[in-house]
Phi, psi and omega in degrees: 000320180298319180297319179297320179297319178297318178298320179295324177294322178294321178302322181300329177296325184271347186265019178266073182257149168274162178301323179298312181298315180299316180299314181297321181293321186279338188288316186214097182264086177229158179297142183220146175268348179290120185298320181295315179295321179295320177299315180298319181290328175297313179296321176301313182298317183283349180284346179259125185304324180294313179293322177302315181295319179297312181298316180299315180298312180298322180293313184288332175289319174083006177211172180295151179230145173289150181301321178295317178298316179298319181295332177289329182271335182247121184278078180226142176302152182300319181294321178292320177300315179300316179298313181295319179295321178296316179298313179297323178293316180295325178291328181105011181278335177228160170239151181241134177241131180256131175227105185066238180262000182259149175242140179237137181244145179228137176283132177278070186302314183298318181295318180291316180294334180292332179257334178224078180301129176086355182298312184296325179294337181273352181285000000 
């Protein structure tokens, strides 16, 4: 319970959005090379507790994880997990590798750190 309370406090740091920023993030979630748009999309992604938990887990594990393995560690329904992974992939925060019938996800740590140095370590 204490850990959840700490996570909620961290969320409050990310939920200080202007209406403009929120509108821009929700309108078009596609990969972008524009650093400002990518920053906005990172905040959008981290504002949802499920995606925040996924990003945090991938960062702390430090290597790619299979979707099934990730789903065992993060208590989210499979359909919701699929939605969050698609959103994170479209934003550019993760990459997905398919091997046979399995999918593996990797956090794009370098790309995130290039626009927000130290952010992932604070999650």
